[in-house]
OpenMM code with the backbone's topology and positions (N, CA, C; nanometers):
from openmm import Vec3, app, unit

residues = "MET SER ILE VAL LYS THR ILE ASP HIS ILE SER ILE VAL VAL LYS GLU LEU GLU LEU ALA VAL ARG HIS PHE THR GLN LEU LEU GLY GLY GLU VAL LEU PHE THR ARG ASP ILE GLU LYS LEU GLY VAL ARG MET ALA PHE ILE ARG LEU GLY ASP ARG LEU ILE SER ILE GLU GLN PRO THR ARG PRO GLY PRO PHE ALA ASP VAL LEU ALA LYS ARG GLY GLU GLY VAL HIS HIS ILE GLY LEU SER VAL HIS SER LEU GLY GLU ALA ARG GLU ARG LEU VAL LYS LEU GLY ILE LYS GLY VAL ASN GLU THR ALA ASP ASP GLU ARG GLU GLU LEU LEU ILE MET PRO ARG ASP GLY LEU GLY ILE LEU TRP GLN LEU ILE GLU TRP LYS GLY PRO CYS GLY ASP SER PHE GLU ASN ARG LEU ALA TYR SER ARG ARG SER LEU TYR ARG".split()
positions = [
    Vec3(-0.3647, 0.7333, 2.2774),
    Vec3(-0.2416, 0.7412, 2.1989),
    Vec3(-0.2637, 0.6786, 2.0609),
    Vec3(-0.2083, 0.7412, 1.9617),
    Vec3(-0.2237, 0.6922, 1.8247),
    Vec3(-0.1381, 0.5683, 1.8008),
    Vec3(-0.1941, 0.4742, 1.7294),
    Vec3(-0.1167, 0.3567, 1.6898),
    Vec3(-0.0352, 0.3843, 1.5635),
    Vec3(-0.0647, 0.4968, 1.4967),
    Vec3(-0.0046, 0.5286, 1.3670),
    Vec3(0.1190, 0.6162, 1.3834),
    Vec3(0.2275, 0.5761, 1.3151),
    Vec3(0.3473, 0.6605, 1.3068),
    Vec3(0.3296, 0.7667, 1.1991),
    Vec3(0.2937, 0.7194, 1.0790),
    Vec3(0.2838, 0.8090, 0.9642),
    Vec3(0.2105, 0.7394, 0.8500),
    Vec3(0.1728, 0.8169, 0.7505),
    Vec3(0.1223, 0.7581, 0.6264),
    Vec3(0.2432, 0.6996, 0.5540),
    Vec3(0.2378, 0.5718, 0.5248),
    Vec3(0.3474, 0.5038, 0.4558),
    Vec3(0.3380, 0.5266, 0.3054),
    Vec3(0.2198, 0.5049, 0.2505),
    Vec3(0.2000, 0.5232, 0.1067),
    Vec3(0.0516, 0.5325, 0.0753),
    Vec3(0.0235, 0.5802, -0.0439),
    Vec3(-0.1121, 0.5804, -0.0968),
    Vec3(-0.1082, 0.5009, -0.2269),
    Vec3(-0.2005, 0.4084, -0.2391),
    Vec3(-0.2081, 0.3223, -0.3569),
    Vec3(-0.3264, 0.3652, -0.4427),
    Vec3(-0.3005, 0.3823, -0.5714),
    Vec3(-0.4031, 0.4261, -0.6653),
    Vec3(-0.4150, 0.3221, -0.7761),
    Vec3(-0.5357, 0.2760, -0.8014),
    Vec3(-0.5592, 0.1769, -0.9063),
    Vec3(-0.6015, 0.2506, -1.0329),
    Vec3(-0.5449, 0.2080, -1.1474),
    Vec3(-0.5682, 0.2757, -1.2748),
    Vec3(-0.5881, 0.1748, -1.3874),
    Vec3(-0.6429, 0.2248, -1.4976),
    Vec3(-0.6608, 0.1415, -1.6166),
    Vec3(-0.5317, 0.1319, -1.6970),
    Vec3(-0.4588, 0.2442, -1.7079),
    Vec3(-0.3380, 0.2481, -1.7902),
    Vec3(-0.2223, 0.3063, -1.7092),
    Vec3(-0.1290, 0.2208, -1.6728),
    Vec3(-0.0185, 0.2604, -1.5858),
    Vec3(0.0652, 0.3733, -1.6458),
    Vec3(0.1051, 0.3603, -1.7717),
    Vec3(0.1939, 0.4597, -1.8328),
    Vec3(0.1293, 0.5982, -1.8358),
    Vec3(0.0008, 0.6034, -1.8675),
    Vec3(-0.0720, 0.7297, -1.8704),
    Vec3(-0.0776, 0.7919, -1.7301),
    Vec3(-0.1061, 0.7117, -1.6308),
    Vec3(-0.1132, 0.7613, -1.4927),
    Vec3(0.0236, 0.8085, -1.4434),
    Vec3(0.1277, 0.7358, -1.4779),
    Vec3(0.2627, 0.7763, -1.4378),
    Vec3(0.2968, 0.9115, -1.5001),
    Vec3(0.2672, 0.9277, -1.6289),
    Vec3(0.2906, 1.0575, -1.6944),
    Vec3(0.2146, 1.1687, -1.6231),
    Vec3(0.0921, 1.1394, -1.5873),
    Vec3(0.0083, 1.2380, -1.5193),
    Vec3(0.0723, 1.2804, -1.3863),
    Vec3(0.1139, 1.1852, -1.3060),
    Vec3(0.1725, 1.2172, -1.1756),
    Vec3(0.3060, 1.2894, -1.1884),
    Vec3(0.3826, 1.2553, -1.2893),
    Vec3(0.5120, 1.3214, -1.3042),
    Vec3(0.4974, 1.4599, -1.3645),
    Vec3(0.4100, 1.4756, -1.4639),
    Vec3(0.3935, 1.6064, -1.5282),
    Vec3(0.3113, 1.7029, -1.4435),
    Vec3(0.2001, 1.6565, -1.3908),
    Vec3(0.1103, 1.7440, -1.3162),
    Vec3(0.1658, 1.7797, -1.1781),
    Vec3(0.2178, 1.6805, -1.1081),
    Vec3(0.2565, 1.7014, -0.9685),
    Vec3(0.4072, 1.6966, -0.9451),
    Vec3(0.4842, 1.6649, -1.0480),
    Vec3(0.6291, 1.6619, -1.0322),
    Vec3(0.6815, 1.5396, -0.9601),
    Vec3(0.6050, 1.4320, -0.9624),
    Vec3(0.6496, 1.3090, -0.8979),
    Vec3(0.7706, 1.2495, -0.9667),
    Vec3(0.8501, 1.1762, -0.8893),
    Vec3(0.9703, 1.1095, -0.9403),
    Vec3(0.9455, 0.9589, -0.9456),
    Vec3(0.9524, 0.9001, -1.0647),
    Vec3(0.9357, 0.7557, -1.0786),
    Vec3(1.0595, 0.6880, -1.0225),
    Vec3(1.0392, 0.6017, -0.9247),
    Vec3(1.1501, 0.5310, -0.8619),
    Vec3(1.1763, 0.3968, -0.9303),
    Vec3(1.0690, 0.3212, -0.9554),
    Vec3(1.0807, 0.1946, -1.0286),
    Vec3(0.9415, 0.1402, -1.0551),
    Vec3(0.9333, 0.0435, -1.1461),
    Vec3(0.8094, -0.0291, -1.1723),
    Vec3(0.8359, -0.1772, -1.1509),
    Vec3(0.7283, -0.2484, -1.1188),
    Vec3(0.7388, -0.3933, -1.0962),
    Vec3(0.6092, -0.4612, -1.1366),
    Vec3(0.6225, -0.5807, -1.1902),
    Vec3(0.5083, -0.6689, -1.2095),
    Vec3(0.5038, -0.7624, -1.0895),
    Vec3(0.3868, -0.7708, -1.0266),
    Vec3(0.3710, -0.8609, -0.9125),
    Vec3(0.2634, -0.9618, -0.9511),
    Vec3(0.3090, -1.0731, -1.0068),
    Vec3(0.2190, -1.1760, -1.0591),
    Vec3(0.1258, -1.2287, -0.9505),
    Vec3(0.1781, -1.2447, -0.8300),
    Vec3(0.0980, -1.2975, -0.7194),
    Vec3(-0.0294, -1.2148, -0.6983),
    Vec3(-0.0202, -1.0839, -0.7169),
    Vec3(-0.1351, -0.9955, -0.6987),
    Vec3(-0.2071, -0.9637, -0.8299),
    Vec3(-0.1462, -1.0003, -0.9430),
    Vec3(-0.2059, -0.9681, -1.0723),
    Vec3(-0.2067, -0.8188, -1.0990),
    Vec3(-0.0904, -0.7552, -1.0727),
    Vec3(-0.0842, -0.6105, -1.0854),
    Vec3(0.0548, -0.5679, -1.1310),
    Vec3(0.0576, -0.4605, -1.2078),
    Vec3(0.1829, -0.3943, -1.2458),
    Vec3(0.1855, -0.2636, -1.1692),
    Vec3(0.2956, -0.2370, -1.0998),
    Vec3(0.3026, -0.1223, -1.0096),
    Vec3(0.4156, -0.0283, -1.0474),
    Vec3(0.3886, 0.1004, -1.0335),
    Vec3(0.4924, 0.2026, -1.0442),
    Vec3(0.4997, 0.2704, -0.9078),
    Vec3(0.6212, 0.2874, -0.8592),
    Vec3(0.6439, 0.3532, -0.7306),
    Vec3(0.6953, 0.4931, -0.7591),
    Vec3(0.6237, 0.5915, -0.7074),
    Vec3(0.6524, 0.7315, -0.7356),
    Vec3(0.6728, 0.8062, -0.6045),
    Vec3(0.7818, 0.8823, -0.5976),
    Vec3(0.8031, 0.9697, -0.4825),
    Vec3(0.7309, 1.1004, -0.5120),
    Vec3(0.6458, 1.1380, -0.4206),
    Vec3(0.5727, 1.2637, -0.4308),
    Vec3(0.5986, 1.3387, -0.3004),
    Vec3(0.6851, 1.4381, -0.3082),
    Vec3(0.7298, 1.5038, -0.1851),
    Vec3(0.8075, 1.4050, -0.1014),
    Vec3(0.7676, 1.3888, 0.0246),
    Vec3(0.8365, 1.2930, 0.1105),
    Vec3(0.7543, 1.1657, 0.1297),
    Vec3(0.6627, 1.1378, 0.0382),
    Vec3(0.5782, 1.0195, 0.0478),
    Vec3(0.5863, 0.9358, -0.0785),
    Vec3(0.5406, 0.8131, -0.0632),
    Vec3(0.5403, 0.7168, -0.1726),
    Vec3(0.3970, 0.6982, -0.2217),
    Vec3(0.3816, 0.7027, -0.3527),
    Vec3(0.2548, 0.6725, -0.4182),
    Vec3(0.2791, 0.5482, -0.5027),
    Vec3(0.1931, 0.4486, -0.4896),
    Vec3(0.2037, 0.3333, -0.5793),
    Vec3(0.0849, 0.3377, -0.6745),
    Vec3(0.1171, 0.3334, -0.8018),
    Vec3(0.0164, 0.3318, -0.9071),
    Vec3(0.0045, 0.1865, -0.9515),
    Vec3(-0.1171, 0.1333, -0.9523),
    Vec3(-0.1363, -0.0097, -0.9737),
    Vec3(-0.2357, -0.0358, -1.0854),
    Vec3(-0.1890, -0.1076, -1.1873),
    Vec3(-0.2745, -0.1464, -1.2990),
    Vec3(-0.2950, -0.2970, -1.2937),
    Vec3(-0.4202, -0.3423, -1.2844),
    Vec3(-0.4443, -0.4866, -1.2851),
    Vec3(-0.3962, -0.5490, -1.4165),
    Vec3(-0.3387, -0.6692, -1.4063),
    Vec3(-0.2916, -0.7411, -1.5244),
    Vec3(-0.3753, -0.8658, -1.5517),
    Vec3(-0.4665, -0.8966, -1.4603),
    Vec3(-0.5546, -1.0123, -1.4759),
    Vec3(-0.6702, -0.9969, -1.3776),
    Vec3(-0.7727, -1.0792, -1.3912),
    Vec3(-0.8824, -1.0744, -1.2933),
    Vec3(-0.8290, -1.0996, -1.1520),
    Vec3(-0.8867, -1.0299, -1.0562),
    Vec3(-0.8458, -1.0435, -0.9170),
    Vec3(-0.8900, -0.9222, -0.8377),
    Vec3(-0.8403, -0.9067, -0.7152),
    Vec3(-0.8869, -0.7991, -0.6272),
    Vec3(-0.8690, -0.6583, -0.6848),
    Vec3(-0.7563, -0.6323, -0.7495),
    Vec3(-0.7339, -0.4986, -0.8051),
    Vec3(-0.8274, -0.4729, -0.9227),
    Vec3(-0.8440, -0.5732, -1.0084),
    Vec3(-0.9363, -0.5594, -1.1218),
    Vec3(-1.0797, -0.5428, -1.0728),
    Vec3(-1.1141, -0.6125, -0.9647),
    Vec3(-1.2494, -0.6011, -0.9085),
    Vec3(-1.2761, -0.4590, -0.8588),
    Vec3(-1.1793, -0.4014, -0.7875),
    Vec3(-1.1953, -0.2643, -0.7371),
    Vec3(-1.2074, -0.1666, -0.8534),
    Vec3(-1.1236, -0.1838, -0.9553),
    Vec3(-1.1281, -0.0953, -1.0719),
    Vec3(-1.2646, -0.1044, -1.1413),
    Vec3(-1.3163, -0.2263, -1.1572),
    Vec3(-1.4461, -0.2445, -1.2231),
    Vec3(-1.5603, -0.1860, -1.1398),
    Vec3(-1.5514, -0.1995, -1.0082),
    Vec3(-1.6597, -0.1555, -0.9194),
    Vec3(-1.6573, -0.0055, -0.8931),
    Vec3(-1.5377, 0.0501, -0.8700),
    Vec3(-1.5269, 0.1901, -0.8270),
    Vec3(-1.4638, 0.2825, -0.9300),
    Vec3(-1.3988, 0.2245, -1.0310),
    Vec3(-1.3256, 0.3068, -1.1264),
    Vec3(-1.1890, 0.3437, -1.0713),
    Vec3(-1.1193, 0.4275, -1.1449),
    Vec3(-0.9852, 0.4671, -1.1046),
    Vec3(-0.9909, 0.5526, -0.9780),
    Vec3(-0.8891, 0.5386, -0.8968),
    Vec3(-0.8808, 0.6194, -0.7753),
    Vec3(-0.8070, 0.5462, -0.6654),
    Vec3(-0.8214, 0.5963, -0.5447),
    Vec3(-0.7495, 0.5391, -0.4310),
    Vec3(-0.7927, 0.3945, -0.4104),
    Vec3(-0.6953, 0.3054, -0.4060),
    Vec3(-0.7209, 0.1647, -0.3762),
    Vec3(-0.7091, 0.1421, -0.2269),
    Vec3(-0.5991, 0.1893, -0.1673),
    Vec3(-0.5829, 0.1788, -0.0224),
    Vec3(-0.4835, 0.2827, 0.0278),
    Vec3(-0.4849, 0.3024, 0.1574),
    Vec3(-0.3875, 0.3890, 0.2228),
    Vec3(-0.3088, 0.3028, 0.3194),
    Vec3(-0.1772, 0.3034, 0.3021),
    Vec3(-0.0885, 0.2283, 0.3890),
    Vec3(-0.0424, 0.3160, 0.5043),
    Vec3(-0.0570, 0.2654, 0.6259),
    Vec3(-0.0149, 0.3372, 0.7449),
    Vec3(0.0959, 0.2606, 0.8149),
    Vec3(0.2026, 0.3284, 0.8479),
    Vec3(0.3085, 0.2696, 0.9292),
    Vec3(0.2651, 0.2814, 1.0754),
    Vec3(0.2634, 0.1681, 1.1466),
    Vec3(0.2193, 0.1668, 1.2862),
    Vec3(0.3359, 0.1332, 1.3785),
    Vec3(0.3229, 0.1756, 1.5028),
    Vec3(0.4257, 0.1470, 1.6033),
    Vec3(0.4345, -0.0025, 1.6311),
    Vec3(0.3187, -0.0657, 1.6475),
    Vec3(0.3132, -0.2079, 1.6812),
    Vec3(0.1883, -0.2689, 1.6189),
    Vec3(0.2076, -0.3660, 1.5324),
    Vec3(0.0916, -0.4309, 1.4718),
    Vec3(0.0125, -0.5063, 1.5777),
    Vec3(0.0815, -0.5613, 1.6773),
    Vec3(0.0126, -0.6301, 1.7866),
    Vec3(-0.0827, -0.5377, 1.8603),
    Vec3(-0.0380, -0.4170, 1.8922),
    Vec3(-0.1245, -0.3193, 1.9591),
    Vec3(-0.2391, -0.2759, 1.8684),
    Vec3(-0.2096, -0.2600, 1.7406),
    Vec3(-0.3148, -0.2236, 1.6454),
    Vec3(-0.4203, -0.3333, 1.6404),
    Vec3(-0.3761, -0.4585, 1.6347),
    Vec3(-0.4671, -0.5726, 1.6292),
    Vec3(-0.5548, -0.5758, 1.7563),
    Vec3(-0.4936, -0.5531, 1.8726),
    Vec3(-0.5697, -0.5515, 1.9981),
    Vec3(-0.6766, -0.4425, 1.9966),
    Vec3(-0.6422, -0.3263, 1.9468),
    Vec3(-0.7395, -0.2167, 1.9389),
    Vec3(-0.8556, -0.2554, 1.8478),
    Vec3(-0.8244, -0.3167, 1.7344),
    Vec3(-0.9297, -0.3591, 1.6421),
    Vec3(-1.0230, -0.4602, 1.7086),
    Vec3(-0.9654, -0.5573, 1.7796),
    Vec3(-1.0455, -0.6597, 1.8470),
    Vec3(-1.1409, -0.5945, 1.9469),
    Vec3(-1.0910, -0.4985, 2.0249),
    Vec3(-1.1754, -0.4288, 2.1231),
    Vec3(-1.2913, -0.3559, 2.0563),
    Vec3(-1.2701, -0.3123, 1.9337),
    Vec3(-1.3741, -0.2428, 1.8590),
    Vec3(-1.4641, -0.3377, 1.7794),
    Vec3(-1.4351, -0.4674, 1.7865),
    Vec3(-1.5140, -0.5654, 1.7131),
    Vec3(-1.4808, -0.5705, 1.5650),
    Vec3(-1.3609, -0.5258, 1.5297),
    Vec3(-1.3178, -0.5240, 1.3900),
    Vec3(-1.2121, -0.6317, 1.3698),
    Vec3(-1.2299, -0.7094, 1.2652),
    Vec3(-1.1331, -0.8159, 1.2359),
    Vec3(-1.0421, -0.7704, 1.1225),
    Vec3(-0.9122, -0.7644, 1.1491),
    Vec3(-0.8155, -0.7399, 1.0434),
    Vec3(-0.8073, -0.8637, 0.9556),
    Vec3(-0.7810, -0.8456, 0.8272),
    Vec3(-0.7752, -0.9582, 0.7332),
    Vec3(-0.6415, -0.9580, 0.6594),
    Vec3(-0.6156, -1.0697, 0.5909),
    Vec3(-0.4967, -1.0854, 0.5061),
    Vec3(-0.3682, -1.0520, 0.5805),
    Vec3(-0.3570, -1.0978, 0.7035),
    Vec3(-0.2371, -1.0701, 0.7815),
    Vec3(-0.1192, -1.1483, 0.7240),
    Vec3(-0.0087, -1.0775, 0.7017),
    Vec3(0.1127, -1.1397, 0.6505),
    Vec3(0.2317, -1.0889, 0.7302),
    Vec3(0.3394, -1.1662, 0.7274),
    Vec3(0.4602, -1.1248, 0.7996),
    Vec3(0.5822, -1.1883, 0.7342),
    Vec3(0.6927, -1.1155, 0.7410),
    Vec3(0.8230, -1.1698, 0.7078),
    Vec3(0.9237, -1.1031, 0.8007),
    Vec3(1.0515, -1.1179, 0.7741),
    Vec3(1.1535, -1.0640, 0.8642),
    Vec3(1.1562, -0.9117, 0.8686),
    Vec3(1.1010, -0.8464, 0.7655),
    Vec3(1.1138, -0.7012, 0.7568),
    Vec3(0.9846, -0.6238, 0.7798),
    Vec3(0.8711, -0.6942, 0.7737),
    Vec3(0.7459, -0.6239, 0.7991),
    Vec3(0.6331, -0.7205, 0.8301),
    Vec3(0.5352, -0.6682, 0.9034),
    Vec3(0.4088, -0.7366, 0.9266),
    Vec3(0.3000, -0.6425, 0.8791),
    Vec3(0.1905, -0.6991, 0.8312),
    Vec3(0.0813, -0.6132, 0.7863),
    Vec3(-0.0520, -0.6830, 0.8030),
    Vec3(-0.1561, -0.6014, 0.8088),
    Vec3(-0.2934, -0.6499, 0.8009),
    Vec3(-0.3784, -0.5406, 0.7396),
    Vec3(-0.4948, -0.5809, 0.6911),
    Vec3(-0.5861, -0.4877, 0.6250),
    Vec3(-0.7111, -0.4672, 0.7085),
    Vec3(-0.7631, -0.3452, 0.7041),
    Vec3(-0.8948, -0.3141, 0.7572),
    Vec3(-0.9824, -0.2876, 0.6353),
    Vec3(-1.0860, -0.3659, 0.6220),
    Vec3(-1.1705, -0.3574, 0.5035),
    Vec3(-1.2529, -0.2285, 0.5027),
    Vec3(-1.2920, -0.1817, 0.3845),
    Vec3(-1.3675, -0.0563, 0.3733),
    Vec3(-1.4941, -0.0517, 0.4602),
    Vec3(-1.5622, -0.1643, 0.4779),
    Vec3(-1.6853, -0.1631, 0.5593),
    Vec3(-1.6566, -0.1234, 0.7038),
    Vec3(-1.5334, -0.1474, 0.7503),
    Vec3(-1.4942, -0.1104, 0.8861),
    Vec3(-1.4058, 0.0137, 0.8892),
    Vec3(-1.3649, 0.0639, 0.7725),
    Vec3(-1.2701, 0.1747, 0.7650),
    Vec3(-1.3250, 0.2999, 0.7016),
    Vec3(-1.4543, 0.3259, 0.7228),
    Vec3(-1.5184, 0.4460, 0.6685),
    Vec3(-1.5066, 0.4543, 0.5162),
    Vec3(-1.5193, 0.3381, 0.4527),
    Vec3(-1.5160, 0.3330, 0.3067),
    Vec3(-1.3768, 0.3242, 0.2473),
    Vec3(-1.2745, 0.3166, 0.3331),
    Vec3(-1.1359, 0.3111, 0.2864),
    Vec3(-1.0745, 0.1770, 0.3261),
    Vec3(-0.9983, 0.1177, 0.2353),
    Vec3(-0.9182, 0.0008, 0.2674),
    Vec3(-0.7879, 0.0514, 0.3292),
    Vec3(-0.7639, 0.0155, 0.4560),
    Vec3(-0.6434, 0.0577, 0.5281),
    Vec3(-0.5478, -0.0591, 0.5382),
    Vec3(-0.4227, -0.0362, 0.5071),
    Vec3(-0.3170, -0.1359, 0.5214),
    Vec3(-0.2287, -0.0882, 0.6370),
    Vec3(-0.2272, -0.1657, 0.7460),
    Vec3(-0.1443, -0.1324, 0.8613),
    Vec3(-0.0139, -0.2105, 0.8493),
    Vec3(0.0987, -0.1399, 0.8573),
    Vec3(0.2296, -0.2012, 0.8366),
    Vec3(0.3197, -0.1688, 0.9547),
    Vec3(0.3805, -0.2724, 1.0111),
    Vec3(0.4875, -0.2516, 1.1087),
    Vec3(0.6179, -0.2921, 1.0413),
    Vec3(0.7015, -0.1931, 1.0153),
    Vec3(0.8323, -0.2180, 0.9553),
    Vec3(0.9292, -0.2605, 1.0648),
    Vec3(1.0176, -0.3544, 1.0334),
    Vec3(1.1113, -0.4080, 1.1322),
    Vec3(1.2553, -0.3856, 1.0881),
    Vec3(1.3463, -0.3944, 1.1829),
    Vec3(1.4885, -0.3837, 1.1542),
    Vec3(1.5223, -0.2574, 1.0787),
    Vec3(1.6151, -0.2674, 0.9848),
    Vec3(1.6589, -0.1491, 0.9099),
    Vec3(1.5467, -0.0802, 0.8326),
    Vec3(1.4441, -0.1551, 0.7936),
    Vec3(1.3325, -0.0950, 0.7200),
    Vec3(1.2524, 0.0000, 0.8083),
    Vec3(1.2540, -0.0228, 0.9377),
    Vec3(1.1788, 0.0616, 1.0288),
    Vec3(1.2333, 0.2019, 1.0405),
    Vec3(1.3602, 0.2181, 1.0078),
    Vec3(1.4264, 0.3464, 1.0283),
    Vec3(1.4567, 0.4229, 0.9013),
    Vec3(1.4293, 0.3637, 0.7849),
    Vec3(1.4794, 0.4254, 0.6631),
    Vec3(1.3825, 0.4093, 0.5456),
    Vec3(1.3431, 0.5212, 0.4879),
    Vec3(1.2612, 0.5208, 0.3675),
    Vec3(1.3341, 0.4461, 0.2554),
    Vec3(1.4635, 0.4702, 0.2426),
    Vec3(1.5410, 0.4047, 0.1361),
    Vec3(1.5435, 0.2534, 0.1546),
    Vec3(1.5517, 0.2054, 0.2780),
    Vec3(1.5491, 0.0608, 0.3034),
    Vec3(1.4123, 0.0014, 0.2714),
    Vec3(1.3052, 0.0775, 0.2995),
    Vec3(1.1720, 0.0295, 0.2640),
    Vec3(1.1557, 0.0226, 0.1123),
    Vec3(1.2120, 0.1196, 0.0417),
    Vec3(1.2091, 0.1147, -0.1050),
    Vec3(1.2853, -0.0068, -0.1567),
    Vec3(1.4013, -0.0315, -0.1002),
    Vec3(1.4809, -0.1480, -0.1418),
    Vec3(1.4020, -0.2765, -0.1179),
    Vec3(1.3330, -0.2852, -0.0061),
    Vec3(1.2487, -0.4012, 0.0220),
    Vec3(1.1399, -0.4147, -0.0845),
    Vec3(1.0731, -0.3044, -0.1163),
    Vec3(0.9667, -0.3073, -0.2165),
    Vec3(1.0196, -0.3474, -0.3532),
    Vec3(1.1402, -0.3060, -0.3827),
    Vec3(1.2024, -0.3376, -0.5113),
    Vec3(1.2373, -0.4860, -0.5211),
    Vec3(1.2859, -0.5450, -0.4118),
    Vec3(1.3382, -0.6819, -0.4204),
    Vec3(1.2431, -0.7900, -0.3743),
    Vec3(1.1558, -0.7629, -0.2766),
    Vec3(1.0844, -0.8760, -0.2204),
    Vec3(0.9385, -0.8535, -0.1857),
    Vec3(0.8818, -0.7417, -0.2209),
    Vec3(0.7420, -0.7168, -0.1905),
    Vec3(0.6555, -0.8196, -0.2625),
    Vec3(0.5811, -0.8968, -0.1859),
    Vec3(0.4865, -0.9963, -0.2372),
    Vec3(0.5507, -1.1032, -0.3254),
    Vec3(0.6661, -1.1488, -0.2893),
    Vec3(0.7292, -1.2602, -0.3618),
    Vec3(0.6917, -1.3901, -0.2978),
] * unit.nanometer
topology = app.Topology()
chain = topology.addChain("A")
for resn in residues:
    res = topology.addResidue(resn, chain)
    for name in ("N", "CA", "C"):
        topology.addAtom(name, app.Element.getBySymbol(name[0]), res)
């Protein structure tokens, strides 16, 4: 049985946020929902609805993990966020496979952990278990991202 409910979002790291946002809106018809500076991560983010999915465009604002990925790999996919049924079950599956999830965080509305590219076929995977009202509603998850993501 799959631990994954759905693809939650795709995160793309870029050099110039405004240029990338224009590209996604003009080329693919994406709808800009909002932008945010997240000082804790050293990144400026634009959240774009593309069809029924969320794309986050991320421009590093200082040295750190996002800037490191941009310098090493160039622009492109930073990570893929997956909504999972149970983070506990996901964690157990990883342990059985000898894979250690990292950067585990939790609050009242979500829990998450990362699978590093060396264990994820070259992709950084973000596993997210949404809780309460956020678990049932895309709009509630957007509201969460707008008000409290990484505060």
